[in-house]
C-alpha positions as a printed NumPy array, in Angstrom:
array([[ 75.01 ,  84.137, 152.679],
       [ 75.165,  86.039, 149.458],
       [ 75.121,  89.692, 148.62 ],
       [ 75.975,  91.291, 145.328],
       [ 77.812,  94.525, 145.046],
       [ 79.342,  96.592, 142.296],
       [ 83.104,  96.689, 142.496],
       [ 84.871,  98.93 , 140.026],
       [ 86.821,  96.597, 137.804],
       [ 90.091,  97.481, 136.053],
       [ 89.657,  98.675, 132.469],
       [ 91.209,  95.466, 131.093],
       [ 88.483,  93.334, 132.744],
       [ 85.468,  92.342, 130.653],
       [ 82.358,  94.159, 131.937],
       [ 79.975,  91.389, 130.839],
       [ 80.618,  89.188, 133.86 ],
       [ 79.446,  90.651, 137.185],
       [ 81.545,  90.197, 140.278],
       [ 79.608,  88.411, 143.001],
       [ 80.55 ,  88.668, 146.678],
       [ 79.624,  85.838, 149.046],
       [ 80.303,  85.919, 152.776],
       [ 80.046,  83.454, 155.614],
       [ 78.508,  84.151, 158.951],
       [ 80.741,  85.187, 161.836],
       [ 82.862,  82.173, 162.779],
       [ 85.557,  81.531, 165.374],
       [ 89.054,  80.349, 164.488],
       [ 91.717,  80.047, 167.172],
       [ 89.409,  81.946, 169.527],
       [ 89.112,  84.939, 167.182],
       [ 86.141,  86.064, 165.09 ],
       [ 86.567,  85.644, 161.336],
       [ 84.379,  86.086, 158.264],
       [ 85.249,  84.321, 155.036],
       [ 84.58 ,  86.217, 151.821],
       [ 84.548,  84.786, 148.304],
       [ 84.545,  86.821, 145.097],
       [ 83.308,  85.093, 141.94 ],
       [ 83.362,  86.255, 138.336],
       [ 82.456,  83.526, 135.893],
       [ 84.934,  80.695, 136.545],
       [ 87.332,  82.987, 138.427],
       [ 87.339,  83.161, 142.208],
       [ 89.257,  84.776, 145.036],
       [ 88.873,  83.952, 148.725],
       [ 89.843,  86.07 , 151.688],
       [ 88.749,  86.955, 155.181],
       [ 87.882,  89.751, 157.562],
       [ 89.585,  91.173, 159.653],
       [ 92.811,  90.22 , 157.814],
       [ 91.587,  91.791, 154.536],
       [ 93.898,  89.487, 152.595],
       [ 93.159,  87.196, 149.659],
       [ 94.38 ,  83.722, 150.625],
       [ 93.546,  81.774, 147.467],
       [ 92.49 ,  82.68 , 143.961],
       [ 92.213,  81.528, 140.378],
       [ 91.912,  83.712, 137.306],
       [ 92.436,  87.157, 138.841],
       [ 95.401,  89.36 , 137.978],
       [ 97.724,  90.907, 140.576],
       [ 96.096,  94.347, 140.145],
       [ 92.663,  92.825, 140.702],
       [ 93.795,  91.001, 143.876],
       [ 95.083,  94.297, 145.288],
       [ 91.731,  95.891, 144.457],
       [ 89.812,  93.064, 146.178],
       [ 91.985,  93.41 , 149.288],
       [ 91.279,  97.162, 149.345],
       [ 87.587,  96.353, 149.04 ],
       [ 87.782,  93.982, 152.031],
       [ 89.503,  96.662, 154.086],
       [ 87.289,  99.583, 153.037],
       [ 83.984,  97.693, 153.322],
       [ 84.691,  95.72 , 156.483],
       [ 81.728,  97.223, 158.381],
       [ 79.322,  96.405, 155.547],
       [ 80.625,  92.827, 155.337],
       [ 80.362,  92.384, 159.117],
       [ 76.759,  93.633, 159.029],
       [ 75.928,  91.149, 156.276],
       [ 77.653,  88.307, 158.145],
       [ 75.607,  89.063, 161.262],
       [ 72.432,  88.431, 159.257],
       [ 73.563,  84.961, 158.15 ],
       [ 71.736,  82.167, 159.944],
       [ 74.296,  79.337, 159.817],
       [ 71.914,  76.587, 160.942],
       [ 69.166,  77.634, 158.523],
       [ 71.635,  77.659, 155.606],
       [ 73.127,  74.333, 156.734],
       [ 69.716,  72.663, 156.666],
       [ 68.952,  73.73 , 153.061]])
C-alpha cells in the first residue's frame, strides 16, 4: 500500500524530511471507484483522493504545499491508479 516518490518541495520546506505517499487499493464509494492517498512528512499529513484530486484533510502543510499536492494527484493519476491496482486489500488486512 505504500510507494515513495520524490515530490519537488517549495524552497521554504526543510529538505531533511522526505515526503512519503501512501495509497489505498481501488475502493467503491457511492457506486464510484475511489483511491485514497495520504502524504506524510514527519508529523505532517495530507489526505486526498483520486479521481477528485483534492486534499480533504491535512495538518502541518501550508496553502502553497496543498496546491502542489493537488497538482501531483492530478498529474500522476495514472501512476497512482496503477499502484492501487497492485494493492491486495485482503492480504494487507490480514497482516
